C-alpha positions as CSV (number, residue, x, y, z in Angstrom):
1,M,-3.7,-12.3,-8.5
2,K,-1.1,-15.0,-9.1
3,S,-1.8,-16.5,-5.7
4,K,-5.5,-17.2,-6.4
5,P,-4.8,-20.3,-8.7
6,F,-2.3,-21.6,-6.1
7,I,-4.9,-21.3,-3.3
8,M,-7.5,-23.1,-5.4
9,L,-5.0,-25.9,-6.1
10,I,-4.3,-26.2,-2.4
11,M,-8.0,-26.4,-1.6
12,L,-8.6,-29.1,-4.3
13,M,-5.7,-31.1,-2.9
14,G,-7.2,-30.9,0.6
15,L,-10.5,-32.1,-0.6
16,G,-8.9,-35.0,-2.5
17,A,-7.9,-36.8,0.6
18,C,-11.0,-36.4,2.7
19,N,-11.7,-39.1,5.3
20,N,-14.6,-39.4,7.7
21,V,-13.8,-41.6,10.7
22,Y,-16.1,-42.6,13.6
23,L,-14.5,-44.8,16.2
24,K,-14.8,-46.0,19.8
25,P,-11.4,-45.8,21.4
26,D,-10.0,-48.7,23.5
27,T,-12.5,-51.2,22.3
28,L,-10.5,-53.6,20.1
29,D,-9.0,-56.7,21.8
30,K,-5.7,-57.4,20.0
31,D,-5.8,-61.1,21.0
32,A,-9.2,-61.7,19.5
33,V,-9.9,-63.2,16.0
34,I,-10.9,-60.8,13.2
35,Y,-12.9,-62.0,10.2
36,V,-12.4,-60.3,6.8
37,D,-14.2,-61.3,3.7
38,R,-12.1,-63.0,1.1
39,G,-11.4,-61.3,-2.2
40,G,-11.8,-57.6,-2.7
41,Y,-9.7,-55.0,-4.5
42,Q,-6.4,-53.7,-3.3
43,F,-7.4,-52.1,0.0
44,Q,-9.1,-55.3,1.3
45,H,-6.2,-57.4,0.0
46,S,-3.7,-55.1,1.7
47,I,-5.2,-54.9,5.2
48,K,-5.1,-58.7,5.8
49,P,-1.3,-59.0,5.8
50,H,-1.2,-55.5,7.4
51,L,-3.3,-56.7,10.4
52,E,-1.3,-59.9,10.7
53,K,2.0,-57.9,10.8
54,R,0.5,-55.9,13.7
55,G,-0.2,-59.2,15.6
56,Y,-3.9,-59.8,14.9
57,K,-5.3,-63.2,14.1
58,V,-7.1,-62.8,10.8
59,T,-9.5,-65.4,9.4
60,V,-11.0,-65.3,5.9
61,G,-13.1,-67.7,3.9
62,Y,-16.7,-68.5,3.3
63,K,-19.4,-67.2,5.5
64,K,-20.6,-70.1,7.7
65,D,-21.3,-70.8,11.3
66,R,-23.7,-67.9,11.4
67,I,-24.7,-66.3,14.7
68,S,-28.1,-64.5,14.2
69,S,-30.2,-62.3,16.4
70,T,-33.8,-62.2,15.3
71,F,-36.8,-60.3,16.4
72,I,-40.5,-60.4,15.6
73,A,-41.7,-57.2,13.9
74,S,-45.1,-55.7,14.6
75,D,-46.6,-57.5,11.6
76,D,-45.5,-60.9,13.1
77,A,-42.8,-61.4,10.5
78,E,-39.4,-62.6,11.7
79,S,-36.6,-60.2,10.8
80,I,-32.8,-60.6,11.2
81,L,-31.5,-57.9,13.4
82,S,-27.8,-58.8,13.0
83,H,-25.6,-61.7,12.0
84,A,-21.9,-62.5,12.3
85,P,-20.3,-64.4,9.4
86,D,-18.0,-66.6,11.4
87,G,-18.9,-67.8,14.9
88,K,-15.3,-67.9,16.0
89,A,-14.5,-64.3,15.2
90,R,-14.9,-61.6,17.8
91,Y,-14.7,-58.8,15.2
92,V,-16.0,-58.6,11.6
93,I,-14.4,-56.2,9.1
94,Q,-16.7,-55.2,6.2
95,I,-15.1,-53.3,3.3
96,N,-16.8,-51.8,0.3
97,E,-14.4,-50.3,-2.2
98,Q,-14.3,-49.0,-5.7
99,R,-11.9,-50.2,-8.2
100,P,-8.5,-48.6,-7.4
101,K,-7.2,-46.0,-9.9
102,F,-3.6,-45.6,-11.0
103,N,-2.8,-42.0,-10.0
104,P,0.7,-40.8,-11.0
105,F,-0.3,-37.2,-10.4
106,W,-1.4,-37.4,-6.7
107,C,0.4,-40.5,-5.5
108,P,3.8,-40.9,-7.3
109,F,5.8,-41.5,-4.1
110,N,2.9,-42.8,-2.0
111,G,1.9,-46.1,-3.7
112,F,0.7,-44.9,-7.1
113,W,-2.9,-46.3,-6.4
114,W,-5.8,-44.1,-5.3
115,W,-8.2,-46.0,-3.1
116,R,-11.8,-45.1,-2.3
117,F,-13.5,-47.3,0.3
118,N,-15.9,-47.7,3.3
119,M,-14.7,-49.8,6.2
120,S,-16.6,-51.0,9.2
121,I,-15.4,-53.0,12.2
122,A,-18.2,-54.6,14.3
123,D,-17.8,-56.3,17.7
124,N,-19.8,-59.6,17.7
125,K,-19.7,-59.8,21.5
126,T,-21.3,-56.4,22.1
127,G,-23.1,-55.9,18.8
128,Q,-21.5,-52.4,18.4
129,E,-19.8,-50.9,15.5
130,I,-16.4,-49.7,16.8
131,L,-15.2,-48.2,13.5
132,G,-16.9,-46.5,10.6
133,W,-14.4,-45.1,8.1
134,S,-15.3,-43.6,4.8
135,G,-12.0,-42.9,3.1
136,R,-10.0,-42.2,0.1
137,G,-6.4,-41.5,-0.5
138,C,-3.1,-42.9,-1.9
139,A,-2.3,-46.5,-1.0
140,H,0.5,-46.0,1.5
141,S,-1.1,-43.0,3.3
142,S,-4.3,-45.0,3.7
143,L,-2.4,-47.8,5.4
144,R,-0.7,-45.2,7.7
145,K,-4.1,-43.8,8.6
146,L,-5.2,-47.3,9.3
147,N,-2.3,-47.7,11.8
148,R,-3.2,-44.5,13.6
149,I,-6.9,-45.6,13.8
150,L,-5.9,-49.1,15.1
151,D,-3.6,-47.4,17.7
152,Q,-6.7,-45.6,19.0
153,L,-9.0,-48.6,18.9
154,E,-6.7,-51.1,20.7
155,Q,-7.4,-51.7,24.3
156,R,-4.7,-50.5,26.6
């Protein structure tokens, strides 16, 4: 009977670090420019220098030089199918994140901050999403997961 609370604790810990990742391996050109929105909370701030340390060319700033694809809907209204924020960037990273939480219980030796986010990488050349990641976890473990994901995405 004493093992039941322990098993429940292990199950809760496993659910606490759930991540859902969809990716297309070997599709990220490491020499191409990546656009990341400016601002953001800690995850978005952290990945910019993290990508640069890995050798990526990262550009941030205001959204201008738009590239748009439009189509005419059945009701003769023009609709935007897709757009790229920066015409010079091959890839666009979009991040939606919640405010990070200080978490001394789960993350004392792993960054202390608990991140919850959605990250998408789209290829402007092909129009495909090459990464869709819905994640949560401690700061350092999330960056380690990002490294493993980038290892799979990078063209060989």
